[in-house]
N, CA, C and O of each residue as an XYZ file, in Angstrom:
920
protein
N     106.897    114.223     79.161
C     105.813    114.380     78.172
C     104.649    113.429     78.442
O     103.503    113.879     78.443
N     104.888    112.131     78.670
C     103.766    111.243     78.972
C     103.013    111.668     80.218
O     101.789    111.548     80.267
N     103.728    112.166     81.236
C     103.077    112.605     82.471
C     102.171    113.798     82.202
O     101.065    113.878     82.736
N     102.650    114.735     81.362
C     101.840    115.904     81.027
C     100.600    115.496     80.221
O      99.512    116.035     80.419
N     100.785    114.543     79.320
C      99.665    114.068     78.510
C      98.617    113.395     79.380
O      97.419    113.625     79.217
N      99.077    112.563     80.304
C      98.147    111.887     81.211
C      97.409    112.888     82.086
O      96.223    112.720     82.370
N      98.111    113.925     82.510
C      97.472    114.946     83.337
C      96.415    115.703     82.543
O      95.342    116.019     83.059
N      96.731    115.992     81.273
C      95.770    116.689     80.415
C      94.518    115.837     80.191
O      93.394    116.332     80.272
N      94.730    114.560     79.911
C      93.591    113.656     79.706
C      92.773    113.528     80.977
O      91.544    113.496     80.931
N      93.457    113.454     82.115
C      92.765    113.325     83.397
C      91.909    114.552     83.687
O      90.762    114.426     84.117
N      92.468    115.746     83.450
C      91.694    116.971     83.691
C      90.536    117.090     82.711
O      89.463    117.579     83.066
N      90.754    116.643     81.478
C      89.694    116.666     80.467
C      88.540    115.749     80.870
O      87.372    116.115     80.739
N      88.871    114.566     81.357
C      87.845    113.625     81.795
C      87.117    114.133     83.038
O      85.908    113.947     83.174
N      87.860    114.775     83.947
C      87.226    115.328     85.143
C      86.273    116.459     84.783
O      85.219    116.606     85.402
N      86.638    117.261     83.783
C      85.801    118.364     83.351
C      84.532    117.871     82.668
O      83.452    118.421     82.884
N      84.661    116.845     81.851
C      83.515    116.340     81.102
C      82.642    115.377     81.871
O      81.491    115.151     81.499
N      83.170    114.806     82.940
C      82.372    113.892     83.746
C      82.464    112.454     83.271
O      83.285    112.127     82.413
N      81.620    111.593     83.830
C      81.693    110.158     83.514
C      81.419    109.833     82.052
O      81.951    108.851     81.533
N      80.596    110.640     81.373
C      80.304    110.359     79.960
C      81.553    110.523     79.102
O      81.828    109.698     78.231
N      82.309    111.594     79.352
C      83.553    111.797     78.607
C      84.545    110.696     78.933
O      85.275    110.235     78.056
N      84.576    110.275     80.187
C      85.472    109.180     80.575
C      85.126    107.907     79.806
O      86.012    107.191     79.341
N      83.830    107.636     79.679
C      83.397    106.465     78.918
C      83.762    106.597     77.445
O      84.168    105.621     76.814
N      83.619    107.803     76.895
C      83.979    108.034     75.494
C      85.477    107.851     75.265
O      85.892    107.328     74.231
N      86.275    108.276     76.219
C      87.732    108.083     76.101
C      88.070    106.598     76.093
O      88.923    106.156     75.324
N      87.398    105.824     76.951
C      87.616    104.378     76.976
C      87.231    103.756     75.637
O      87.949    102.900     75.120
N      86.091    104.187     75.069
C      85.666    103.679     73.762
C      86.679    104.033     72.675
O      86.951    103.226     71.786
N      87.229    105.232     72.750
C      88.209    105.641     71.735
C      89.473    104.790     71.820
O      90.043    104.428     70.790
N      89.914    104.468     73.024
C      91.083    103.611     73.190
C      90.801    102.215     72.631
O      91.643    101.617     71.962
N      89.590    101.707     72.921
C      89.184    100.395     72.422
C      89.154    100.385     70.895
O      89.640     99.445     70.266
N      88.575    101.445     70.296
C      88.494    101.536     68.832
C      89.893    101.634     68.224
O      90.166    101.009     67.199
N      90.772    102.405     68.841
C      92.139    102.555     68.343
C      92.874    101.217     68.362
O      93.618    100.894     67.436
N      92.658    100.444     69.428
C      93.307     99.132     69.530
C      92.814     98.198     68.421
O      93.610     97.490     67.805
N      91.497     98.196     68.169
C      90.940     97.347     67.108
C      91.505     97.753     65.748
O      91.864     96.896     64.940
N      91.582     99.056     65.497
C      92.086     99.543     64.210
C      93.532     99.110     63.991
O      93.898     98.689     62.894
N      94.345     99.214     65.027
C      95.738     98.783     64.904
C      95.833     97.284     64.624
O      96.642     96.850     63.805
N      95.000     96.494     65.310
C      95.012     95.049     65.098
C      94.575     94.699     63.680
O      95.152     93.811     63.053
N      93.561     95.390     63.176
C      93.082     95.111     61.819
C      94.116     95.524     60.770
O      94.297     94.832     59.768
N      94.788     96.645     60.999
C      95.831     97.060     60.058
C      96.950     96.020     60.002
O      97.445     95.673     58.930
N      97.336     95.533     61.185
C      98.384     94.504     61.232
C      97.912     93.224     60.548
O      98.681     92.577     59.838
N      96.645     92.856     60.762
C      96.106     91.643     60.145
C      96.021     91.798     58.630
O      96.381     90.873     57.902
N      95.560     92.928     58.144
C      95.466     93.154     56.701
C      96.851     93.106     56.057
O      97.006     92.585     54.953
N      97.859     93.651     56.749
C      99.213     93.622     56.205
C      99.757     92.192     56.210
O     100.388     91.758     55.246
N      99.509     91.466     57.299
C     100.023     90.092     57.407
C      99.362     89.170     56.387
O     100.016     88.300     55.812
N      98.069     89.363     56.168
C      97.329     88.517     55.233
C      97.411     89.019     53.790
O      96.770     88.455     52.903
N      98.185     90.059     53.551
C      98.432     90.577     52.199
C      97.146     90.948     51.466
O      96.988     90.660     50.279
N      96.240     91.586     52.183
C      94.984     92.014     51.563
C      95.272     93.109     50.538
O      95.967     94.081     50.833
N      94.735     92.941     49.342
C      94.922     93.924     48.286
C      96.133     93.695     47.402
O      96.325     94.402     46.413
N      96.955     92.709     47.753
C      98.144     92.436     46.943
C      97.891     91.188     46.095
O      97.940     90.063     46.591
N      97.621     91.408     44.819
C      97.166     90.337     43.929
C      98.180     89.995     42.843
O      97.883     89.206     41.946
N      99.364     90.575     42.915
C     100.341     90.369     41.839
C     100.706     88.909     41.636
O     100.730     88.428     40.503
N     100.991     88.198     42.721
C     101.394     86.797     42.588
C     100.251     85.945     42.074
O     100.470     85.040     41.269
N      99.035     86.216     42.524
C      97.874     85.451     42.059
C      97.658     85.656     40.562
O      97.340     84.708     39.844
N      97.828     86.879     40.094
C      97.648     87.158     38.668
C      98.748     86.507     37.829
O      98.491     85.987     36.744
N      99.986     86.544     38.351
C     101.075     85.889     37.621
C     100.876     84.371     37.584
O     101.163     83.722     36.579
N     100.383     83.820     38.688
C     100.117     82.376     38.726
C      99.021     82.001     37.730
O      99.106     80.970     37.062
N      97.999     82.840     37.635
C      96.930     82.586     36.664
C      97.481     82.603     35.239
O      97.132     81.756     34.417
N      98.347     83.579     34.959
C      98.931     83.665     33.611
C      99.755     82.420     33.295
O      99.695     81.901     32.181
N     100.520     81.943     34.267
C     101.311     80.728     34.053
C     100.398     79.511     33.857
O     100.657     78.667     33.000
N      99.342     79.428     34.647
C      98.413     78.297     34.534
C      97.782     78.266     33.143
O      97.649     77.201     32.540
N      97.400     79.421     32.644
C      96.726     79.481     31.352
C      97.659     79.178     30.193
O      97.198     78.849     29.100
N      98.965     79.282     30.414
C      99.927     78.918     29.360
C     100.420     77.483     29.525
O     101.339     77.056     28.826
N      99.818     76.746     30.437
C     100.154     75.339     30.617
C     101.213     75.051     31.663
O     101.554     73.889     31.883
N     101.747     76.085     32.318
C     102.771     75.878     33.349
C     102.088     75.648     34.695
O     102.196     76.476     35.600
N     101.396     74.541     34.823
C     100.588     74.289     36.010
C     101.426     74.140     37.273
O     101.076     74.696     38.314
N     102.508     73.410     37.197
C     103.342     73.189     38.375
C     103.950     74.508     38.865
O     103.982     74.776     40.066
N     104.428     75.321     37.929
C     105.023     76.608     38.297
C     103.988     77.538     38.915
O     104.274     78.262     39.869
N     102.789     77.506     38.362
C     101.719     78.361     38.877
C     101.372     78.001     40.313
O     101.208     78.886     41.153
N     101.259     76.714     40.598
C     100.910     76.287     41.951
C     102.039     76.558     42.934
O     101.791     76.884     44.095
N     103.267     76.426     42.477
C     104.420     76.703     43.342
C     104.498     78.191     43.679
O     104.854     78.565     44.796
N     104.164     79.030     42.706
C     104.263     80.479     42.889
C     103.390     80.985     44.028
O     103.785     81.892     44.760
N     102.193     80.398     44.182
C     101.273     80.896     45.205
C     101.126     79.942     46.382
O     100.237     80.110     47.217
N     101.992     78.946     46.446
C     101.867     77.953     47.517
C     102.017     78.573     48.896
O     101.321     78.177     49.831
N     102.924     79.548     49.037
C     103.165     80.147     50.345
C     102.642     81.579     50.448
O     103.010     82.312     51.366
N     101.787     81.975     49.509
C     101.223     83.328     49.533
C      99.991     83.351     50.439
O      99.082     82.538     50.273
N      99.961     84.274     51.391
C      98.876     84.328     52.371
C      97.672     85.136     51.885
O      96.649     85.169     52.569
N      97.765     85.779     50.739
C      96.668     86.604     50.249
C      95.416     85.755     50.023
O      95.519     84.652     49.488
N      94.230     86.246     50.420
C      92.994     85.487     50.204
C      92.762     85.132     48.741
O      92.284     84.039     48.436
N      93.094     86.042     47.841
C      92.914     85.761     46.412
C      93.798     84.598     45.977
O      93.379     83.759     45.180
N      95.018     84.547     46.498
C      95.924     83.449     46.162
C      95.416     82.132     46.724
O      95.498     81.096     46.063
N      94.887     82.171     47.954
C      94.348     80.952     48.564
C      93.178     80.411     47.755
O      93.043     79.201     47.575
N      92.334     81.316     47.269
C      91.157     80.898     46.505
C      91.552     80.275     45.171
O      91.055     79.209     44.807
N      92.444     80.938     44.448
C      92.824     80.412     43.137
C      93.677     79.153     43.277
O      93.648     78.282     42.408
N      94.441     79.055     44.378
C      95.213     77.837     44.617
C      94.287     76.648     44.833
O      94.589     75.530     44.415
N      93.154     76.896     45.490
C      92.167     75.839     45.693
C      91.595     75.372     44.356
O      91.447     74.174     44.117
N      91.276     76.332     43.490
C      90.746     75.982     42.174
C      91.767     75.206     41.354
O      91.420     74.244     40.668
N      93.021     75.624     41.424
C      94.077     74.917     40.687
C      94.265     73.505     41.213
O      94.452     72.569     40.436
N      94.217     73.349     42.517
C      94.395     72.025     43.116
C      93.300     71.069     42.655
O      93.567     69.914     42.323
N      92.060     71.566     42.639
C      90.943     70.715     42.214
C      91.054     70.373     40.735
O      90.791     69.240     40.332
N      91.446     71.361     39.926
C      91.610     71.094     38.495
C      92.734     70.085     38.257
O      92.607     69.191     37.420
N      93.826     70.234     38.993
C      94.965     69.325     38.821
C      94.632     67.906     39.263
O      95.211     66.943     38.760
N      93.694     67.776     40.209
C      93.315     66.443     40.693
C      92.303     65.764     39.777
O      91.906     64.625     40.020
N      91.880     66.476     38.709
C      90.951     65.882     37.752
C      89.512     66.322     37.925
O      88.624     65.855     37.212
N      89.277     67.226     38.874
C      87.912     67.716     39.088
C      87.541     68.668     37.951
O      88.229     69.661     37.715
N      86.463     68.361     37.260
C      86.057     69.193     36.119
C      84.698     69.850     36.307
O      84.313     70.709     35.514
N      83.967     69.458     37.345
C      82.641     70.041     37.559
C      82.786     71.448     38.131
O      83.283     71.646     39.239
N      82.342     72.403     37.347
C      82.509     73.822     37.714
C      81.804     74.153     39.024
O      82.352     74.885     39.848
N      80.605     73.629     39.228
C      79.844     73.950     40.437
C      80.581     73.522     41.702
O      80.600     74.249     42.695
N      81.185     72.343     41.657
C      81.909     71.850     42.826
C      83.151     72.690     43.106
O      83.468     72.977     44.260
N      83.848     73.080     42.047
C      85.040     73.914     42.220
C      84.653     75.276     42.799
O      85.284     75.765     43.736
N      83.611     75.879     42.231
C      83.175     77.186     42.720
C      82.707     77.116     44.169
O      82.952     78.040     44.944
N      82.033     76.023     44.540
C      81.561     75.872     45.922
C      82.724     75.771     46.898
O      82.686     76.360     47.978
N      83.760     75.024     46.519
C      84.920     74.874     47.396
C      85.695     76.186     47.497
O      86.155     76.555     48.578
N      85.839     76.884     46.383
C      86.515     78.178     46.408
C      85.742     79.164     47.275
O      86.337     79.917     48.046
N      84.421     79.161     47.151
C      83.585     80.046     47.969
C      83.730     79.730     49.452
O      83.726     80.632     50.290
N      83.858     78.443     49.773
C      84.014     78.048     51.179
C      85.344     78.558     51.740
O      85.389     79.113     52.838
N      86.419     78.367     50.983
C      87.744     78.810     51.427
C      87.799     80.331     51.533
O      88.262     80.884     52.530
N      87.316     80.994     50.482
C      87.347     82.461     50.478
C      86.458     83.032     51.564
O      86.824     84.011     52.215
N      85.288     82.429     51.768
C      84.365     82.918     52.795
C      84.966     82.846     54.183
O      84.789     83.760     54.989
N      85.682     81.757     54.469
C      86.308     81.612     55.783
C      87.386     82.670     55.991
O      87.490     83.247     57.073
N      88.191     82.928     54.954
C      89.255     83.931     55.076
C      88.684     85.332     55.241
O      89.151     86.100     56.083
N      87.677     85.668     54.441
C      87.096     87.007     54.510
C      86.339     87.220     55.813
O      86.336     88.321     56.364
N      85.696     86.160     56.305
C      84.986     86.279     57.585
C      85.971     86.572     58.716
O      85.678     87.366     59.610
N      87.122     85.939     58.675
C      88.140     86.183     59.697
C      88.643     87.627     59.624
O      88.918     88.246     60.653
N      88.761     88.159     58.406
C      89.214     89.533     58.240
C      88.161     90.546     58.671
O      88.491     91.695     58.965
N      86.900     90.132     58.711
C      85.814     91.035     59.097
C      85.621     91.139     60.605
O      84.855     91.980     61.076
N      86.306     90.295     61.359
C      86.145     90.340     62.806
C      86.580     91.702     63.344
O      87.636     92.222     62.984
N      85.749     92.261     64.208
C      86.034     93.583     64.766
C      85.274     94.691     64.071
O      85.169     95.797     64.601
N      84.739     94.409     62.883
C      84.000     95.437     62.151
C      82.734     95.861     62.895
O      82.392     97.043     62.927
N      82.042     94.894     63.491
C      80.808     95.231     64.206
C      81.098     96.103     65.416
O      80.332     97.010     65.741
N      82.214     95.817     66.078
C      82.582     96.640     67.237
C      82.870     98.073     66.801
O      82.432     99.020     67.454
N      83.610     98.239     65.692
C      83.896     99.575     65.188
C      82.612    100.282     64.757
O      82.450    101.479     64.995
N      81.708     99.546     64.129
C      80.440    100.129     63.701
C      79.614    100.562     64.911
O      79.004    101.631     64.900
N      79.596     99.735     65.946
C      78.853    100.072     67.160
C      79.427    101.323     67.821
O      78.680    102.189     68.277
N      80.763    101.415     67.872
C      81.389    102.591     68.485
C      81.066    103.854     67.696
O      80.784    104.900     68.280
N      81.106    103.757     66.357
C      80.826    104.936     65.527
C      79.386    105.397     65.667
O      79.093    106.576     65.467
N      78.478    104.483     66.009
C      77.073    104.858     66.180
C      76.751    105.295     67.609
O      75.938    106.196     67.817
N      77.385    104.661     68.585
C      77.070    104.948     69.985
C      77.763    106.212     70.476
O      77.206    106.935     71.302
N      78.972    106.494     69.980
C      79.735    107.643     70.479
C      78.972    108.964     70.363
O      78.931    109.709     71.342
N      78.362    109.295     69.209
C      77.605    110.558     69.147
C      76.399    110.562     70.092
O      76.055    111.598     70.661
N      75.763    109.404     70.253
C      74.605    109.332     71.144
C      75.033    109.535     72.597
O      74.351    110.214     73.365
N      76.161    108.942     72.964
C      76.680    109.166     74.317
C      77.043    110.632     74.522
O      76.791    111.201     75.584
N      77.641    111.239     73.490
C      77.978    112.656     73.588
C      76.744    113.513     73.771
O      76.740    114.439     74.582
N      75.687    113.205     73.016
C      74.438    113.949     73.155
C      73.810    113.728     74.532
O      73.266    114.654     75.133
N      73.891    112.509     75.012
C      73.383    112.189     76.347
C      74.117    113.002     77.418
O      73.497    113.534     78.338
N      75.437    113.089     77.288
C      76.212    113.888     78.233
C      75.862    115.357     78.157
O      75.831    116.042     79.179
N      75.594    115.855     76.945
C      75.207    117.259     76.788
C      73.870    117.535     77.467
O      73.707    118.558     78.131
N      72.923    116.632     77.301
C      71.608    116.800     77.939
C      71.757    116.815     79.456
O      71.158    117.647     80.137
N      72.561    115.890     79.982
C      72.786    115.860     81.430
C      73.455    117.152     81.896
O      73.105    117.687     82.948
N      74.417    117.653     81.118
C      75.100    118.894     81.483
C      74.174    120.090     81.457
O      74.251    120.962     82.322
N      73.292    120.134     80.459
C      72.332    121.233     80.379
C      71.359    121.197     81.549
O      71.004    122.234     82.111
N      70.938    119.999     81.905
C      70.040    119.868     83.065
C      70.726    120.398     84.315
O      70.121    121.127     85.101
N      71.993    120.030     84.497
C      72.743    120.494     85.670
C      72.936    122.002     85.650
O      72.834    122.656     86.688
N      73.218    122.567     84.458
C      73.429    124.012     84.348
C      72.161    124.775     84.704
O      72.218    125.762     85.438
N      71.037    124.335     84.200
C      69.775    125.035     84.498
C      69.332    124.807     85.945
O      68.655    125.653     86.529
N      69.703    123.695     86.509
C      69.393    123.470     87.927
C      70.141    124.475     88.800
O      69.573    125.052     89.727
N      71.426    124.677     88.491
C      72.209    125.656     89.235
C      71.672    127.065     89.018
O      71.680    127.894     89.929
N      71.201    127.326     87.788
C      70.627    128.632     87.484
C      69.370    128.877     88.313
O      69.143    129.988     88.794
N      68.561    127.843     88.476
C      67.349    127.969     89.274
C      67.683    128.193     90.746
O      67.046    128.999     91.425
N      68.691    127.468     91.228
C      69.079    127.614     92.630
C      69.641    128.994     92.918
O      69.540    129.478     94.045
N      70.236    129.641     91.911
C      70.791    130.973     92.114
C      69.713    132.023     92.345
O      69.974    133.066     92.946
N      68.499    131.747     91.866
C      67.395    132.674     92.075
C      67.620    133.998     91.369
O      67.932    134.030     90.179
N      67.462    135.094     92.106
C      67.624    136.425     91.514
C      69.095    136.766     91.276
O      69.410    137.613     90.440
N      69.974    136.122     91.993
C      71.410    136.409     91.843
C      71.988    135.564     90.706
O      72.874    134.735     90.914
N      71.469    135.792     89.516
C      71.880    134.990     88.355
C      73.210    135.502     87.817
O      73.381    136.694     87.563
N      74.149    134.570     87.649
C      75.453    134.903     87.078
C      75.517    134.313     85.673
O      75.585    133.093     85.525
N      75.498    135.156     84.637
C      75.520    134.633     83.258
C      76.711    133.712     82.985
O      76.606    132.771     82.198
N      77.842    133.987     83.639
C      79.019    133.144     83.410
C      78.787    131.727     83.930
O      79.362    130.766     83.419
N      77.926    131.608     84.968
C      77.613    130.286     85.496
C      76.885    129.445     84.447
O      77.194    128.270     84.254
N      75.912    130.068     83.772
C      75.161    129.363     82.741
C      76.048    129.065     81.532
O      76.023    127.963     80.984
N      76.838    130.075     81.124
C      77.708    129.872     79.960
C      78.726    128.768     80.221
O      78.990    127.942     79.348
N      79.292    128.758     81.417
C      80.264    127.725     81.754
C      79.633    126.351     81.748
O      80.240    125.395     81.265
N      78.418    126.234     82.278
C      77.733    124.945     82.291
C      77.404    124.457     80.897
O      77.464    123.259     80.622
N      77.053    125.389     80.010
C      76.673    125.000     78.648
C      77.891    124.510     77.865
O      77.805    123.484     77.190
N      79.021    125.215     77.936
C      80.174    124.789     77.138
C      80.745    123.468     77.639
O      81.250    122.659     76.862
N      80.654    123.264     78.954
C      81.090    121.973     79.481
C      80.169    120.864     78.985
O      80.621    119.765     78.661
N      78.869    121.166     78.928
C      77.903    120.175     78.453
C      78.141    119.847     76.975
O      78.080    118.685     76.573
N      78.409    120.870     76.180
C      78.648    120.649     74.758
C      79.951    119.908     74.492
O      80.141    119.341     73.416
N      80.837    119.913     75.463
C      82.107    119.218     75.321
C      81.904    117.728     75.047
O      82.667    117.130     74.289
N      80.897    117.133     75.647
C      80.658    115.699     75.457
C      80.192    115.397     74.030
O      80.582    114.384     73.450
N      79.362    116.274     73.466
C      78.932    116.060     72.083
C      80.110    116.168     71.128
O      80.248    115.363     70.207
N      80.951    117.158     71.347
C      82.137    117.315     70.496
C      83.044    116.092     70.603
O      83.598    115.633     69.604
N      83.193    115.570     71.816
C      84.034    114.385     72.004
C      83.459    113.182     71.266
O      84.186    112.443     70.603
N      82.138    112.992     71.388
C      81.489    111.872     70.712
C      81.652    111.944     69.206
O      81.927    110.931     68.562
N      81.485    113.136     68.636
C      81.637    113.302     67.192
C      83.090    113.114     66.758
O      83.365    112.537     65.706
N      84.019    113.610     67.585
C      85.442    113.477     67.257
C      85.873    112.016     67.221
O      86.812    111.662     66.508
N      85.196    111.175     67.981
C      85.506    109.738     67.968
C      84.803    109.046     66.808
O      85.404    108.227     66.112
N      83.527    109.376     66.601
C      82.709    108.663     65.615
C      83.172    108.896     64.178
O      83.191    107.960     63.378
N      83.542    110.124     63.842
C      83.858    110.437     62.441
C      85.074    109.669     61.916
O      84.965    109.027     60.871
N      86.227    109.706     62.592
C      87.358    108.932     62.049
C      87.133    107.429     62.076
O      87.576    106.718     61.174
N      86.440    106.933     63.113
C      86.171    105.492     63.176
C      85.299    105.073     62.003
O      85.522    104.022     61.401
N      84.301    105.899     61.677
C      83.416    105.602     60.537
C      84.178    105.574     59.227
O      83.967    104.683     58.404
N      85.064    106.540     59.024
C      85.843    106.604     57.785
C      86.789    105.409     57.663
O      86.911    104.817     56.591
N      87.450    105.061     58.750
C      88.384    103.929     58.716
C      87.635    102.622     58.483
O      88.112    101.759     57.745
N      86.469    102.469     59.105
C      85.660    101.270     58.893
C      85.245    101.161     57.426
O      85.290    100.077     56.845
N      84.844    102.280     56.831
C      84.468    102.272     55.406
C      85.657    101.859     54.540
O      85.481    101.146     53.553
N      86.864    102.298     54.897
C      88.069    101.912     54.150
C      88.332    100.420     54.274
O      88.652     99.762     53.284
N      88.199     99.876     55.488
C      88.373     98.438     55.693
C      87.371     97.647     54.839
O      87.738     96.681     54.170
N      86.115     98.068     54.873
C      85.067     97.349     54.135
C      85.312     97.423     52.629
O      85.060     96.457     51.910
N      85.799     98.561     52.154
C      86.104     98.697     50.732
C      87.228     97.757     50.325
O      87.167     97.139     49.262
N      88.266     97.643     51.172
C      89.370     96.731     50.869
C      88.885     95.288     50.774
O      89.307     94.541     49.892
N      87.989     94.899     51.694
C      87.478     93.531     51.665
C      86.575     93.292     50.456
O      86.603     92.215     49.861
N      85.786     94.285     50.097
C      84.930     94.136     48.919
C      85.777     94.000     47.660
O      85.459     93.200     46.780
N      86.849     94.773     47.571
C      87.767     94.644     46.432
C      88.407     93.258     46.402
O      88.611     92.685     45.332
N      88.720     92.724     47.577
C      89.311     91.382     47.656
C      88.307     90.335     47.178
O      88.677     89.396     46.473
N      87.049     90.492     47.557
C      86.012     89.547     47.143
C      85.829     89.577     45.618
O      85.694     88.531     44.984
N      85.826     90.765     45.048
C      85.683     90.899     43.596
C      86.885     90.275     42.888
O      86.722     89.617     41.860
N      88.089     90.473     43.425
C      89.289     89.908     42.814
C      89.251     88.383     42.842
O      89.653     87.731     41.879
N      88.770     87.821     43.936
C      88.659     86.362     44.045
C      87.701     85.829     42.981
O      88.003     84.848     42.301
N      86.556     86.474     42.842
C      85.579     86.042     41.846
C      86.133     86.192     40.426
O      85.905     85.337     39.570
N      86.857     87.279     40.187
C      87.415     87.528     38.856
C      88.470     86.492     38.487
O      88.435     85.927     37.394
N      89.407     86.242     39.397
C      90.481     85.293     39.111
C      89.960     83.865     38.987
O      90.396     83.111     38.117
N      89.028     83.500     39.861
C      88.472     82.147     39.791
C      87.701     81.945     38.493
O      87.834     80.912     37.836
N      86.893     82.940     38.127
C      86.157     82.852     36.872
C      87.076     82.776     35.670
O      86.814     82.034     34.723
N      88.172     83.560     35.709
C      89.128     83.534     34.598
C      89.782     82.169     34.475
O      89.974     81.671     33.366
N      90.127     81.555     35.609
C      90.758     80.239     35.563
C      89.800     79.189     35.004
O      90.197     78.348     34.198
N      88.558     79.239     35.430
C      87.588     78.233     34.981
C      87.148     78.467     33.542
O      86.809     77.520     32.831
N      87.153     79.741     33.105
C      86.704     80.050     31.751
C      87.837     79.997     30.730
O      87.589     80.051     29.526
N      89.085     79.889     31.207
C      90.220     79.872     30.289
C      90.556     81.225     29.731
O      91.042     81.333     28.605
N      90.297     82.295     30.527
C      90.650     83.650     30.099
C      91.673     84.208     31.062
O      91.970     83.607     32.095
N      92.222     85.395     30.705
C      93.145     86.029     31.635
C      92.355     86.846     32.646
O      91.124     86.824     32.635
N      93.060     87.575     33.532
C      92.396     88.322     34.603
C      91.510     89.444     34.078
O      90.673     89.963     34.816
N      91.683     89.829     32.804
C      90.871     90.893     32.220
C      89.714     90.354     31.380
O      88.955     91.123     30.792
N      89.586     89.027     31.329
C      88.485     88.429     30.588
C      88.798     88.121     29.140
O      87.918     87.674     28.404
N      90.053     88.351     28.705
C      90.426     88.078     27.321
C      90.868     86.622     27.186
O      91.478     86.080     28.108
N      90.573     85.983     26.059
C      91.008     84.592     25.860
C      92.527     84.486     25.907
O      93.234     85.397     25.475
N      93.019     83.384     26.427
C      94.459     83.154     26.481
C      94.966     82.725     25.111
O      94.189     82.400     24.213
N      96.288     82.733     24.974
C      96.883     82.354     23.680
C      96.559     80.911     23.313
O      96.334     80.590     22.146
N      96.537     80.056     24.314
C      96.224     78.650     24.044
C      94.819     78.504     23.480
O      94.582     77.738     22.545
N      93.873     79.270     24.079
C      92.495     79.194     23.603
C      92.365     79.762     22.198
O      91.630     79.230     21.365
N      93.097     80.864     21.943
C      93.040     81.455     20.601
C      93.612     80.489     19.574
O      93.060     80.331     18.485
N      94.734     79.838     19.928
C      95.354     78.879     19.010
C      94.434     77.696     18.766
O      94.321     77.200     17.645
N      93.775     77.249     19.835
C      92.863     76.112     19.694
C      91.675     76.471     18.816
O      91.222     75.664     18.005
N      91.176     77.693     18.986
C      90.050     78.136     18.170
C      90.460     78.238     16.710
O      89.686     77.896     15.816
N      91.703     78.719     16.463
C      92.177     78.853     15.094
C      92.354     77.505     14.438
O      92.041     77.336     13.259
N      92.858     76.533     15.200
C      93.045     75.182     14.659
C      91.704     74.565     14.308
O      91.583     73.869     13.300
N      90.690     74.818     15.140
C      89.356     74.276     14.886
C      88.760     74.868     13.606
O      88.156     74.156     12.804
N      88.941     76.185     13.426
C      88.377     76.835     12.243
C      89.074     76.341     10.975
O      88.420     76.158      9.948
N      90.396     76.122     11.031
C      91.121     75.612      9.849
C      90.702     74.175      9.528
O      90.661     73.769      8.367
N      90.400     73.434     10.561
C      89.997     72.049     10.333
C      88.688     71.984      9.583
O      88.435     71.070      8.799
N      87.841     73.008      9.855
C      86.573     73.036      9.121
C      86.776     73.661      7.741
O      85.825     73.775      6.969
């Protein structure tokens, strides 16, 4: 089976010429990047916020040690960000601007690392259709050149064969660009969701609310005690 597949790919590249060969190389490169990013997203627990949310809930109920222990070994960017905020709060840091700046620094470094490879995927999704169109133009030029050389003995099948071979490169370019574009958009959406989650959890910790923005029980009790005192 692998031998037959290699033979099919080889004949396909020979039929399409050097442009198709280049497009096949780009597709292999894009596939490798996508696999690496999927493995990285899984390893870094992108999108998995359960432990961070549970740690926030424990922190807001006064279980600071338990909250920090819960996310100490969690690799998720959201957990790393909120762990930084908890560490600063536990050390006595009360200035919100300084805490937010440090959280932004930690989160920015993690998200930047997760974004590596995105530009390459974006470049492939944009260049592949252009390369396909370039190959089609070259194929059409070659087809009409052969048509001119044939003179009066024009064979319609010669022109038709040259045209479909030329169009093959455009189809190849589009077949590569479309899935790469969709997968890149999915990656970017996951990272944007991660960034929003980091901002939400950090804000909730600093404001004394839960992950949904509602006051915690401690804050409600404190507010009630204040009102009774008055």
